[in-house]
GUGU-651480 format. One record per residue (C-alpha): x, y, z; residue number from 0. Coordinates in pm, 1 decimal, always signed. Each point is the difference from the previous one (the first is absolute). Example, Ala and Ser with C-alpha at 12.3 -4.5 7.8 and 13.67 -1.06 7.14 Angstrom:
2
<r><u>+1230.0</u><v>-450.0</v><w>+780.0</w><n>0</n></r>
<r><u>+137.0</u><v>+344.0</v><w>-66.0</w><n>1</n></r>
***
This chain:
338
<r><u>-7772.0</u><v>-5836.8</v><w>-16161.4</w><n>0</n></r>
<r><u>-267.6</u><v>+181.4</v><w>+197.7</w><n>1</n></r>
<r><u>-163.5</u><v>+299.8</v><w>-155.3</w><n>2</n></r>
<r><u>+128.6</u><v>+346.5</v><w>+72.3</w><n>3</n></r>
<r><u>-116.0</u><v>+231.2</v><w>+273.7</w><n>4</n></r>
<r><u>-92.6</u><v>+320.7</v><w>-182.8</w><n>5</n></r>
<r><u>+63.2</u><v>+228.8</v><w>+293.1</w><n>6</n></r>
<r><u>+356.0</u><v>-121.8</v><w>+43.8</w><n>7</n></r>
<r><u>+63.7</u><v>-50.4</v><w>-373.7</w><n>8</n></r>
<r><u>+95.3</u><v>-363.9</v><w>+44.8</w><n>9</n></r>
<r><u>+55.0</u><v>-201.7</v><w>-316.2</w><n>10</n></r>
<r><u>-99.9</u><v>-360.1</v><w>-58.2</w><n>11</n></r>
<r><u>-3.5</u><v>-255.8</v><w>-276.0</w><n>12</n></r>
<r><u>+47.2</u><v>-363.1</v><w>-85.6</w><n>13</n></r>
<r><u>+216.3</u><v>-228.2</v><w>-207.8</w><n>14</n></r>
<r><u>-145.0</u><v>-119.5</v><w>-329.1</w><n>15</n></r>
<r><u>+131.4</u><v>-234.6</v><w>-269.8</w><n>16</n></r>
<r><u>+346.7</u><v>+132.8</v><w>-94.7</w><n>17</n></r>
<r><u>-85.6</u><v>+336.8</v><w>+146.4</w><n>18</n></r>
<r><u>-127.9</u><v>+228.1</v><w>+271.7</w><n>19</n></r>
<r><u>-317.5</u><v>+198.5</v><w>+56.1</w><n>20</n></r>
<r><u>+37.2</u><v>+318.4</v><w>+205.5</w><n>21</n></r>
<r><u>-284.8</u><v>+201.9</v><w>+144.0</w><n>22</n></r>
<r><u>+0.6</u><v>+359.9</v><w>+116.2</w><n>23</n></r>
<r><u>-271.1</u><v>+236.0</v><w>+119.7</w><n>24</n></r>
<r><u>-140.0</u><v>+87.7</v><w>-342.0</w><n>25</n></r>
<r><u>+147.6</u><v>-254.1</v><w>-241.7</w><n>26</n></r>
<r><u>+118.4</u><v>-356.9</v><w>-35.0</w><n>27</n></r>
<r><u>+247.2</u><v>-132.1</v><w>-253.2</w><n>28</n></r>
<r><u>+125.9</u><v>-339.8</v><w>-108.3</w><n>29</n></r>
<r><u>+344.4</u><v>-57.9</v><w>-152.1</w><n>30</n></r>
<r><u>+81.9</u><v>-332.7</v><w>-165.2</w><n>31</n></r>
<r><u>+325.7</u><v>-135.7</v><w>-141.9</w><n>32</n></r>
<r><u>-72.7</u><v>-122.1</v><w>-351.9</w><n>33</n></r>
<r><u>+184.2</u><v>-297.2</v><w>-155.1</w><n>34</n></r>
<r><u>+183.8</u><v>+256.3</v><w>-218.5</w><n>35</n></r>
<r><u>+143.7</u><v>+165.2</v><w>+312.9</w><n>36</n></r>
<r><u>-212.4</u><v>+314.5</v><w>-38.1</w><n>37</n></r>
<r><u>-212.6</u><v>+123.6</v><w>+289.5</w><n>38</n></r>
<r><u>-368.0</u><v>+31.8</v><w>-80.8</w><n>39</n></r>
<r><u>-178.6</u><v>+265.3</v><w>+211.2</w><n>40</n></r>
<r><u>-365.3</u><v>+87.6</v><w>+50.7</w><n>41</n></r>
<r><u>-146.9</u><v>+261.2</v><w>+233.2</w><n>42</n></r>
<r><u>-357.4</u><v>+47.2</v><w>+116.3</w><n>43</n></r>
<r><u>-191.7</u><v>+221.6</v><w>+239.0</w><n>44</n></r>
<r><u>-107.6</u><v>-147.4</v><w>+333.4</w><n>45</n></r>
<r><u>-366.6</u><v>-4.1</v><w>+90.6</w><n>46</n></r>
<r><u>-126.0</u><v>+327.9</v><w>+145.1</w><n>47</n></r>
<r><u>-319.2</u><v>-154.9</v><w>+138.7</w><n>48</n></r>
<r><u>+98.8</u><v>+56.8</v><w>+368.0</w><n>49</n></r>
<r><u>+60.2</u><v>+369.5</v><w>-79.6</w><n>50</n></r>
<r><u>-341.4</u><v>+31.3</v><w>-163.7</w><n>51</n></r>
<r><u>-202.1</u><v>-216.2</v><w>+240.9</w><n>52</n></r>
<r><u>+61.4</u><v>+57.8</v><w>+370.7</w><n>53</n></r>
<r><u>-145.8</u><v>-340.7</v><w>+88.7</w><n>54</n></r>
<r><u>+315.2</u><v>-171.6</v><w>-130.4</w><n>55</n></r>
<r><u>+222.1</u><v>+213.2</v><w>+223.6</w><n>56</n></r>
<r><u>-159.0</u><v>-128.7</v><w>+320.8</w><n>57</n></r>
<r><u>+188.7</u><v>-249.2</v><w>+220.3</w><n>58</n></r>
<r><u>-51.3</u><v>-365.7</v><w>-101.6</w><n>59</n></r>
<r><u>-175.0</u><v>+100.0</v><w>-323.5</w><n>60</n></r>
<r><u>+319.2</u><v>+159.7</v><w>-130.1</w><n>61</n></r>
<r><u>+178.9</u><v>-327.1</v><w>+68.3</w><n>62</n></r>
<r><u>-263.4</u><v>-196.6</v><w>-191.2</w><n>63</n></r>
<r><u>+33.1</u><v>+240.2</v><w>-292.5</w><n>64</n></r>
<r><u>+381.0</u><v>-19.9</v><w>+16.9</w><n>65</n></r>
<r><u>-13.9</u><v>-380.3</v><w>-19.6</w><n>66</n></r>
<r><u>-231.8</u><v>-5.3</v><w>-301.9</w><n>67</n></r>
<r><u>+195.2</u><v>+276.6</v><w>-174.0</w><n>68</n></r>
<r><u>+333.4</u><v>-173.0</v><w>+67.5</w><n>69</n></r>
<r><u>-136.6</u><v>-322.0</v><w>-151.5</w><n>70</n></r>
<r><u>-126.0</u><v>+194.1</v><w>-302.9</w><n>71</n></r>
<r><u>+330.7</u><v>+177.4</v><w>-61.1</w><n>72</n></r>
<r><u>+206.4</u><v>-307.9</v><w>+82.3</w><n>73</n></r>
<r><u>-195.1</u><v>-217.8</v><w>-242.1</w><n>74</n></r>
<r><u>+34.4</u><v>+258.2</v><w>-276.6</w><n>75</n></r>
<r><u>+374.4</u><v>+32.6</v><w>+65.1</w><n>76</n></r>
<r><u>+38.4</u><v>-378.6</v><w>-12.5</w><n>77</n></r>
<r><u>-189.2</u><v>-11.1</v><w>-329.1</w><n>78</n></r>
<r><u>+233.6</u><v>+261.8</v><w>-149.1</w><n>79</n></r>
<r><u>+312.7</u><v>-174.2</v><w>+125.3</w><n>80</n></r>
<r><u>-115.8</u><v>-344.0</v><w>-115.1</w><n>81</n></r>
<r><u>-22.7</u><v>+123.9</v><w>-358.2</w><n>82</n></r>
<r><u>+296.2</u><v>+238.8</v><w>-9.1</w><n>83</n></r>
<r><u>+245.7</u><v>-249.0</v><w>+151.0</w><n>84</n></r>
<r><u>-39.4</u><v>-246.9</v><w>-288.3</w><n>85</n></r>
<r><u>+22.5</u><v>+11.0</v><w>-377.9</w><n>86</n></r>
<r><u>-307.1</u><v>+100.9</v><w>-200.4</w><n>87</n></r>
<r><u>-91.1</u><v>-356.5</v><w>-96.8</w><n>88</n></r>
<r><u>-13.1</u><v>-105.1</v><w>+366.9</w><n>89</n></r>
<r><u>-232.4</u><v>+274.0</v><w>+124.9</w><n>90</n></r>
<r><u>-334.2</u><v>-91.7</v><w>+156.4</w><n>91</n></r>
<r><u>-335.5</u><v>+137.2</v><w>-103.4</w><n>92</n></r>
<r><u>-207.4</u><v>+188.0</v><w>+262.3</w><n>93</n></r>
<r><u>-233.7</u><v>-301.0</v><w>+15.7</w><n>94</n></r>
<r><u>+282.7</u><v>-243.1</v><w>+66.1</w><n>95</n></r>
<r><u>+146.7</u><v>+217.3</v><w>+273.1</w><n>96</n></r>
<r><u>-342.6</u><v>+62.8</v><w>+155.0</w><n>97</n></r>
<r><u>-68.8</u><v>-373.3</v><w>+4.5</w><n>98</n></r>
<r><u>+333.3</u><v>-62.7</v><w>+169.0</w><n>99</n></r>
<r><u>-72.2</u><v>+262.6</v><w>+267.5</w><n>100</n></r>
<r><u>-347.0</u><v>-145.7</v><w>+63.8</w><n>101</n></r>
<r><u>+152.0</u><v>-345.4</v><w>+39.1</w><n>102</n></r>
<r><u>+259.5</u><v>+142.6</v><w>+240.2</w><n>103</n></r>
<r><u>-277.0</u><v>+163.6</v><w>+207.3</w><n>104</n></r>
<r><u>-194.9</u><v>-324.7</v><w>+21.1</w><n>105</n></r>
<r><u>+318.4</u><v>-185.8</v><w>+98.8</w><n>106</n></r>
<r><u>+73.3</u><v>+263.0</v><w>+268.1</w><n>107</n></r>
<r><u>-344.4</u><v>-37.0</v><w>+157.7</w><n>108</n></r>
<r><u>+25.0</u><v>-377.3</v><w>-23.4</w><n>109</n></r>
<r><u>+344.8</u><v>-28.5</v><w>+157.5</w><n>110</n></r>
<r><u>-9.9</u><v>+276.7</v><w>+262.5</w><n>111</n></r>
<r><u>-369.6</u><v>+3.1</v><w>+96.7</w><n>112</n></r>
<r><u>-164.1</u><v>-331.3</v><w>-87.0</w><n>113</n></r>
<r><u>+290.2</u><v>-239.6</v><w>+67.2</w><n>114</n></r>
<r><u>+71.3</u><v>+100.3</v><w>+365.1</w><n>115</n></r>
<r><u>-369.8</u><v>-26.0</v><w>+87.5</w><n>116</n></r>
<r><u>-36.6</u><v>-326.5</v><w>-188.2</w><n>117</n></r>
<r><u>+292.6</u><v>-143.5</v><w>+196.1</w><n>118</n></r>
<r><u>-150.1</u><v>+110.7</v><w>+331.5</w><n>119</n></r>
<r><u>-351.4</u><v>-125.1</v><w>-73.4</w><n>120</n></r>
<r><u>+47.7</u><v>-346.1</v><w>+160.1</w><n>121</n></r>
<r><u>+129.8</u><v>+170.2</v><w>+318.3</w><n>122</n></r>
<r><u>-294.0</u><v>+237.0</v><w>+52.4</w><n>123</n></r>
<r><u>-149.4</u><v>-216.3</v><w>+274.6</w><n>124</n></r>
<r><u>+330.1</u><v>+11.5</v><w>+189.8</w><n>125</n></r>
<r><u>+96.9</u><v>+366.3</v><w>-49.6</w><n>126</n></r>
<r><u>-341.8</u><v>+161.2</v><w>-51.3</w><n>127</n></r>
<r><u>-53.0</u><v>+313.7</v><w>-209.6</w><n>128</n></r>
<r><u>+147.9</u><v>+257.1</v><w>+236.3</w><n>129</n></r>
<r><u>+342.7</u><v>+149.1</v><w>+65.6</w><n>130</n></r>
<r><u>+186.1</u><v>-333.9</v><w>-8.3</w><n>131</n></r>
<r><u>-141.2</u><v>-83.9</v><w>-342.9</w><n>132</n></r>
<r><u>+91.2</u><v>+340.7</v><w>-146.8</w><n>133</n></r>
<r><u>+346.2</u><v>-4.8</v><w>+157.8</w><n>134</n></r>
<r><u>+80.0</u><v>-343.5</v><w>-143.7</w><n>135</n></r>
<r><u>-148.4</u><v>+95.2</v><w>-337.6</w><n>136</n></r>
<r><u>+207.5</u><v>+318.8</v><w>-6.6</w><n>137</n></r>
<r><u>+318.9</u><v>-189.8</v><w>+82.0</w><n>138</n></r>
<r><u>-76.0</u><v>-253.0</v><w>-274.7</w><n>139</n></r>
<r><u>-45.0</u><v>+286.6</v><w>-246.9</w><n>140</n></r>
<r><u>+333.5</u><v>+152.0</v><w>+102.4</w><n>141</n></r>
<r><u>+171.7</u><v>-337.7</v><w>-39.2</w><n>142</n></r>
<r><u>-148.5</u><v>-47.9</v><w>-348.5</w><n>143</n></r>
<r><u>+106.2</u><v>+351.5</v><w>-96.1</w><n>144</n></r>
<r><u>+358.9</u><v>-52.4</v><w>+117.0</w><n>145</n></r>
<r><u>+20.1</u><v>-336.4</v><w>-175.3</w><n>146</n></r>
<r><u>-135.7</u><v>+157.2</v><w>-319.9</w><n>147</n></r>
<r><u>+252.4</u><v>+287.2</v><w>+5.0</w><n>148</n></r>
<r><u>+288.2</u><v>-236.3</v><w>+74.3</w><n>149</n></r>
<r><u>-100.2</u><v>-229.0</v><w>-286.4</w><n>150</n></r>
<r><u>-41.0</u><v>+269.8</v><w>-266.2</w><n>151</n></r>
<r><u>+326.6</u><v>+165.0</v><w>+110.4</w><n>152</n></r>
<r><u>+177.6</u><v>-302.2</v><w>-148.0</w><n>153</n></r>
<r><u>-126.5</u><v>+87.6</v><w>-351.2</w><n>154</n></r>
<r><u>+258.1</u><v>+201.1</v><w>-195.1</w><n>155</n></r>
<r><u>-252.5</u><v>+242.7</v><w>-153.1</w><n>156</n></r>
<r><u>-150.9</u><v>+68.9</v><w>+342.8</w><n>157</n></r>
<r><u>+346.3</u><v>+60.3</v><w>+146.5</w><n>158</n></r>
<r><u>+54.9</u><v>+266.4</v><w>-268.3</w><n>159</n></r>
<r><u>-331.7</u><v>+161.6</v><w>+92.4</w><n>160</n></r>
<r><u>+103.6</u><v>-3.7</v><w>+367.3</w><n>161</n></r>
<r><u>+327.1</u><v>+169.8</v><w>-105.0</w><n>162</n></r>
<r><u>-201.0</u><v>+275.8</v><w>-169.8</w><n>163</n></r>
<r><u>-193.6</u><v>+21.0</v><w>+327.5</w><n>164</n></r>
<r><u>+332.3</u><v>+62.1</v><w>+173.6</w><n>165</n></r>
<r><u>+90.7</u><v>+268.9</v><w>-257.4</w><n>166</n></r>
<r><u>-331.7</u><v>+173.9</v><w>+66.8</w><n>167</n></r>
<r><u>+67.7</u><v>+7.2</v><w>+375.3</w><n>168</n></r>
<r><u>+359.9</u><v>+117.3</v><w>-45.4</w><n>169</n></r>
<r><u>-102.3</u><v>+284.1</v><w>-229.9</w><n>170</n></r>
<r><u>-266.2</u><v>+130.4</v><w>+237.7</w><n>171</n></r>
<r><u>+239.2</u><v>-33.8</v><w>+296.1</w><n>172</n></r>
<r><u>+268.1</u><v>+201.1</v><w>-183.1</w><n>173</n></r>
<r><u>-256.3</u><v>+270.9</v><w>-76.1</w><n>174</n></r>
<r><u>-121.1</u><v>+13.5</v><w>+360.5</w><n>175</n></r>
<r><u>+360.2</u><v>+33.5</v><w>+121.3</w><n>176</n></r>
<r><u>+73.2</u><v>+289.0</v><w>-235.3</w><n>177</n></r>
<r><u>+242.9</u><v>-196.4</v><w>-216.5</w><n>178</n></r>
<r><u>+43.7</u><v>+25.8</v><w>-375.5</w><n>179</n></r>
<r><u>-202.9</u><v>-240.8</v><w>-210.1</w><n>180</n></r>
<r><u>+283.7</u><v>-174.1</v><w>-178.3</w><n>181</n></r>
<r><u>+72.0</u><v>-373.8</v><w>+1.2</w><n>182</n></r>
<r><u>+323.0</u><v>+15.7</v><w>+204.1</w><n>183</n></r>
<r><u>-159.7</u><v>+206.7</v><w>+278.1</w><n>184</n></r>
<r><u>-327.6</u><v>-192.6</v><w>+2.8</w><n>185</n></r>
<r><u>+177.9</u><v>-335.9</v><w>+9.8</w><n>186</n></r>
<r><u>+132.6</u><v>+79.5</v><w>+349.2</w><n>187</n></r>
<r><u>-348.7</u><v>-2.7</v><w>+154.3</w><n>188</n></r>
<r><u>-181.5</u><v>-297.2</v><w>+146.8</w><n>189</n></r>
<r><u>-259.1</u><v>-186.4</v><w>-202.8</w><n>190</n></r>
<r><u>-222.1</u><v>-2.8</v><w>+311.8</w><n>191</n></r>
<r><u>-247.7</u><v>+284.5</v><w>+59.1</w><n>192</n></r>
<r><u>-247.0</u><v>+59.7</v><w>+283.0</w><n>193</n></r>
<r><u>-282.8</u><v>+109.0</v><w>-233.3</w><n>194</n></r>
<r><u>+18.2</u><v>-311.1</v><w>-216.0</w><n>195</n></r>
<r><u>-328.8</u><v>-163.7</v><w>-92.0</w><n>196</n></r>
<r><u>+110.9</u><v>-312.5</v><w>+185.2</w><n>197</n></r>
<r><u>-45.3</u><v>+198.5</v><w>+322.1</w><n>198</n></r>
<r><u>-355.6</u><v>+64.8</v><w>-110.7</w><n>199</n></r>
<r><u>-55.1</u><v>-372.1</v><w>-64.5</w><n>200</n></r>
<r><u>+135.5</u><v>-92.1</v><w>+343.7</w><n>201</n></r>
<r><u>-229.6</u><v>+256.1</v><w>+165.7</w><n>202</n></r>
<r><u>-295.4</u><v>-132.6</v><w>-200.5</w><n>203</n></r>
<r><u>+67.8</u><v>-352.9</v><w>+126.0</w><n>204</n></r>
<r><u>+31.4</u><v>+109.5</v><w>+362.8</w><n>205</n></r>
<r><u>-299.7</u><v>+233.9</v><w>-4.2</w><n>206</n></r>
<r><u>-207.1</u><v>-265.0</v><w>-177.2</w><n>207</n></r>
<r><u>+30.0</u><v>-232.5</v><w>+299.0</w><n>208</n></r>
<r><u>-146.0</u><v>+266.9</v><w>+231.3</w><n>209</n></r>
<r><u>-274.0</u><v>+117.0</v><w>-239.0</w><n>210</n></r>
<r><u>-113.8</u><v>-349.3</v><w>-93.2</w><n>211</n></r>
<r><u>-1.4</u><v>-107.4</v><w>+365.8</w><n>212</n></r>
<r><u>-221.6</u><v>+293.3</v><w>+100.0</w><n>213</n></r>
<r><u>-227.8</u><v>-48.2</v><w>-301.0</w><n>214</n></r>
<r><u>-26.0</u><v>-372.7</v><w>+75.4</w><n>215</n></r>
<r><u>-113.6</u><v>+77.1</v><w>+354.7</w><n>216</n></r>
<r><u>-259.8</u><v>+253.7</v><w>-118.6</w><n>217</n></r>
<r><u>-120.3</u><v>-207.5</v><w>-296.4</w><n>218</n></r>
<r><u>+25.0</u><v>-370.8</v><w>+87.1</w><n>219</n></r>
<r><u>-23.4</u><v>-264.9</v><w>-274.5</w><n>220</n></r>
<r><u>-358.9</u><v>-67.3</v><w>-114.5</w><n>221</n></r>
<r><u>+40.6</u><v>-377.7</v><w>+1.2</w><n>222</n></r>
<r><u>+199.8</u><v>-288.3</v><w>+144.2</w><n>223</n></r>
<r><u>+92.6</u><v>-191.5</v><w>-316.0</w><n>224</n></r>
<r><u>+351.5</u><v>-2.3</v><w>-144.2</w><n>225</n></r>
<r><u>-111.5</u><v>+150.3</v><w>-333.0</w><n>226</n></r>
<r><u>-198.9</u><v>+276.0</v><w>+171.0</w><n>227</n></r>
<r><u>+300.8</u><v>+81.1</v><w>+220.6</w><n>228</n></r>
<r><u>+238.2</u><v>+24.4</v><w>-294.5</w><n>229</n></r>
<r><u>-238.3</u><v>+220.4</v><w>-198.9</w><n>230</n></r>
<r><u>-57.1</u><v>+222.7</v><w>+305.1</w><n>231</n></r>
<r><u>+369.2</u><v>+54.4</v><w>+72.5</w><n>232</n></r>
<r><u>+90.5</u><v>+60.2</v><w>-365.5</w><n>233</n></r>
<r><u>-281.0</u><v>+252.4</v><w>-54.2</w><n>234</n></r>
<r><u>+80.2</u><v>+171.3</v><w>+329.9</w><n>235</n></r>
<r><u>+363.3</u><v>+51.2</v><w>-104.9</w><n>236</n></r>
<r><u>-84.1</u><v>+128.3</v><w>-345.6</w><n>237</n></r>
<r><u>-265.1</u><v>+240.3</v><w>+132.7</w><n>238</n></r>
<r><u>+228.4</u><v>+144.2</v><w>+268.9</w><n>239</n></r>
<r><u>+315.2</u><v>+25.5</v><w>-213.4</w><n>240</n></r>
<r><u>-62.6</u><v>+370.0</v><w>-84.4</w><n>241</n></r>
<r><u>-27.8</u><v>+78.5</v><w>+372.5</w><n>242</n></r>
<r><u>+319.7</u><v>-192.6</v><w>+75.4</w><n>243</n></r>
<r><u>+181.5</u><v>+181.6</v><w>-281.6</w><n>244</n></r>
<r><u>-128.4</u><v>+336.5</v><w>+124.2</w><n>245</n></r>
<r><u>+126.0</u><v>-66.6</v><w>+353.5</w><n>246</n></r>
<r><u>+338.0</u><v>-116.3</v><w>-130.7</w><n>247</n></r>
<r><u>+31.1</u><v>+314.9</v><w>-210.3</w><n>248</n></r>
<r><u>-74.3</u><v>+218.6</v><w>+302.6</w><n>249</n></r>
<r><u>+265.2</u><v>-191.1</v><w>+195.3</w><n>250</n></r>
<r><u>+263.1</u><v>+64.3</v><w>-266.5</w><n>251</n></r>
<r><u>-104.9</u><v>+364.4</v><w>-28.2</w><n>252</n></r>
<r><u>+26.9</u><v>+42.0</v><w>+376.0</w><n>253</n></r>
<r><u>+352.0</u><v>-141.8</v><w>-0.6</w><n>254</n></r>
<r><u>+124.6</u><v>+189.5</v><w>-307.1</w><n>255</n></r>
<r><u>+273.0</u><v>+247.6</v><w>+90.9</w><n>256</n></r>
<r><u>+10.1</u><v>-112.4</v><w>+362.9</w><n>257</n></r>
<r><u>+293.2</u><v>-176.8</v><w>+160.1</w><n>258</n></r>
<r><u>-64.0</u><v>-153.8</v><w>+340.7</w><n>259</n></r>
<r><u>+25.8</u><v>-346.5</v><w>+150.5</w><n>260</n></r>
<r><u>-365.3</u><v>-86.0</v><w>-69.1</w><n>261</n></r>
<r><u>+15.7</u><v>+96.4</v><w>-368.9</w><n>262</n></r>
<r><u>+330.3</u><v>-183.3</v><w>-43.5</w><n>263</n></r>
<r><u>-147.1</u><v>-311.4</v><w>+164.0</w><n>264</n></r>
<r><u>-307.9</u><v>+7.0</v><w>-224.4</w><n>265</n></r>
<r><u>+214.0</u><v>+46.4</v><w>-311.2</w><n>266</n></r>
<r><u>+248.7</u><v>-277.1</v><w>+83.1</w><n>267</n></r>
<r><u>-202.4</u><v>-293.2</v><w>-142.3</w><n>268</n></r>
<r><u>-36.6</u><v>+184.1</v><w>-331.0</w><n>269</n></r>
<r><u>+372.7</u><v>+73.9</v><w>-9.9</w><n>270</n></r>
<r><u>+78.2</u><v>-367.3</v><w>+67.5</w><n>271</n></r>
<r><u>-233.6</u><v>-101.6</v><w>-281.6</w><n>272</n></r>
<r><u>+193.3</u><v>+221.5</v><w>-239.7</w><n>273</n></r>
<r><u>+296.6</u><v>-236.4</v><w>+32.4</w><n>274</n></r>
<r><u>-214.3</u><v>-217.1</v><w>-228.6</w><n>275</n></r>
<r><u>-173.4</u><v>+262.8</v><w>-217.7</w><n>276</n></r>
<r><u>+303.3</u><v>+215.9</v><w>-83.7</w><n>277</n></r>
<r><u>+333.7</u><v>-84.6</v><w>-158.0</w><n>278</n></r>
<r><u>+314.9</u><v>+205.3</v><w>-69.5</w><n>279</n></r>
<r><u>-42.4</u><v>+196.3</v><w>-322.3</w><n>280</n></r>
<r><u>+247.6</u><v>+83.7</v><w>-274.4</w><n>281</n></r>
<r><u>+69.6</u><v>+346.4</v><w>-154.0</w><n>282</n></r>
<r><u>-226.5</u><v>-68.9</v><w>-298.8</w><n>283</n></r>
<r><u>-292.0</u><v>-76.0</v><w>+230.3</w><n>284</n></r>
<r><u>+71.9</u><v>+311.9</v><w>+204.3</w><n>285</n></r>
<r><u>+0.8</u><v>+207.1</v><w>-320.2</w><n>286</n></r>
<r><u>-351.1</u><v>-125.4</v><w>-77.7</w><n>287</n></r>
<r><u>-113.6</u><v>+96.4</v><w>+351.5</w><n>288</n></r>
<r><u>+155.5</u><v>+347.0</v><w>-38.4</w><n>289</n></r>
<r><u>-187.5</u><v>+59.5</v><w>-326.4</w><n>290</n></r>
<r><u>-331.1</u><v>-98.7</v><w>+157.5</w><n>291</n></r>
<r><u>+65.7</u><v>+218.8</v><w>+305.2</w><n>292</n></r>
<r><u>+105.2</u><v>+315.1</v><w>-184.7</w><n>293</n></r>
<r><u>-316.1</u><v>-24.4</v><w>-210.8</w><n>294</n></r>
<r><u>-217.7</u><v>+54.9</v><w>+311.1</w><n>295</n></r>
<r><u>+214.8</u><v>+231.3</v><w>+215.5</w><n>296</n></r>
<r><u>-57.6</u><v>+379.5</v><w>-22.1</w><n>297</n></r>
<r><u>+242.6</u><v>+146.0</v><w>-257.5</w><n>298</n></r>
<r><u>+131.2</u><v>+268.3</v><w>+233.7</w><n>299</n></r>
<r><u>+100.3</u><v>-256.7</v><w>+259.4</w><n>300</n></r>
<r><u>+199.1</u><v>-200.3</v><w>-256.0</w><n>301</n></r>
<r><u>+250.1</u><v>+278.8</v><w>-70.1</w><n>302</n></r>
<r><u>+346.2</u><v>-124.9</v><w>+92.3</w><n>303</n></r>
<r><u>-137.7</u><v>-333.5</v><w>+119.7</w><n>304</n></r>
<r><u>+10.8</u><v>-199.0</v><w>-325.5</w><n>305</n></r>
<r><u>+285.8</u><v>-41.5</v><w>-248.7</w><n>306</n></r>
<r><u>-19.8</u><v>+194.0</v><w>-325.8</w><n>307</n></r>
<r><u>-5.0</u><v>-328.3</v><w>-189.5</w><n>308</n></r>
<r><u>-18.6</u><v>-373.8</v><w>+58.2</w><n>309</n></r>
<r><u>+121.0</u><v>-276.5</v><w>-233.5</w><n>310</n></r>
<r><u>-329.7</u><v>-134.2</v><w>-134.6</w><n>311</n></r>
<r><u>-229.3</u><v>+158.4</v><w>-257.9</w><n>312</n></r>
<r><u>-352.8</u><v>+84.5</v><w>+113.4</w><n>313</n></r>
<r><u>-296.2</u><v>-87.7</v><w>-218.0</w><n>314</n></r>
<r><u>-309.3</u><v>+187.3</v><w>+113.2</w><n>315</n></r>
<r><u>-344.1</u><v>-151.2</v><w>-17.4</w><n>316</n></r>
<r><u>-326.0</u><v>+172.6</v><w>+98.6</w><n>317</n></r>
<r><u>+34.3</u><v>+295.0</v><w>+237.5</w><n>318</n></r>
<r><u>-329.6</u><v>+145.0</v><w>+120.1</w><n>319</n></r>
<r><u>+161.1</u><v>+199.2</v><w>+279.3</w><n>320</n></r>
<r><u>+96.9</u><v>+347.0</v><w>-114.9</w><n>321</n></r>
<r><u>+232.9</u><v>+208.2</v><w>+218.7</w><n>322</n></r>
<r><u>+269.5</u><v>+264.1</v><w>-28.3</w><n>323</n></r>
<r><u>+264.0</u><v>-237.6</v><w>-130.5</w><n>324</n></r>
<r><u>-200.6</u><v>-86.1</v><w>-314.2</w><n>325</n></r>
<r><u>+146.5</u><v>+216.2</v><w>-275.5</w><n>326</n></r>
<r><u>-83.9</u><v>-226.5</v><w>-293.2</w><n>327</n></r>
<r><u>-192.5</u><v>-308.8</v><w>-90.6</w><n>328</n></r>
<r><u>+146.2</u><v>-261.0</v><w>+243.2</w><n>329</n></r>
<r><u>+15.7</u><v>-256.8</v><w>-276.4</w><n>330</n></r>
<r><u>+240.5</u><v>+229.4</v><w>-184.6</w><n>331</n></r>
<r><u>+220.4</u><v>+94.7</v><w>+293.4</w><n>332</n></r>
<r><u>+363.5</u><v>-117.6</v><w>-10.1</w><n>333</n></r>
<r><u>+149.3</u><v>-233.3</v><w>+256.0</w><n>334</n></r>
<r><u>-2.2</u><v>+153.7</v><w>+344.2</w><n>335</n></r>
<r><u>-300.5</u><v>+216.1</v><w>-76.6</w><n>336</n></r>
<r><u>-197.0</u><v>-107.5</v><w>+304.6</w><n>337</n></r>
***
């Protein structure tokens, strides 16, 4: 899900392996369902760099920072969930997980950046390097992305992760509508949400076509050969990705909290995509999402909004975010101590 807008106190997060990461203004937390049935919970402070350095609060630059920071937090949350969702003898070392993430990054660049341009290389003489080329390349990327999501959605473990994604959306929707954060109430809400990260991905793909077309006109390819053309287009896309991400972030920020025909039209593709990336959740998944959310919401705002107790026991891990609700060492707090 897209990151929160501090001024409007929007919450965001993402699904992880057997769990949910929630992010607030000052803290992020990840809750994971262990094989034992317990809920493991960690909480950490968000980066305060934009508060300390004005540069990272400027338009476009704040979007670039948000992207990098979201990747940092998301990767850390995935690392936590990967180890806490399995038995001790199945846990990965930091090196193993880091190697897997590096391989995933290389595969991402290969599939979504190199492959479309490699496929178009023989057609460069026919379509040129201008708008037509970038439009076709963008459509190929979208098609690959949709095919990839559809394929992985058939994997049972991925379907469970998509169900946790739905629980994350439902929990935030219940909060935004003033409802109590309890499984029965939350289960009534849609798994689709307008601030989902899939909306961000759709905007990135659309904006990329425009940005790369303009950049291609201003900086034409240095050579005519197929290899030179592929290298040019790949490097151009990698170099301009921060700009594309910054523009997409500004677009989401502009639409946040607004409800008009233009915003609804821009958000529609992302909502449609969530028919693939979210699944109906069950009460146990919703309970995990509640625990992650209440760990980052201001204590005073939680009064009367969360049940006094929930079925599962909480096991606290590291908590480097101290606030008014911390009355003891989190690792020693009883169930429901978040």
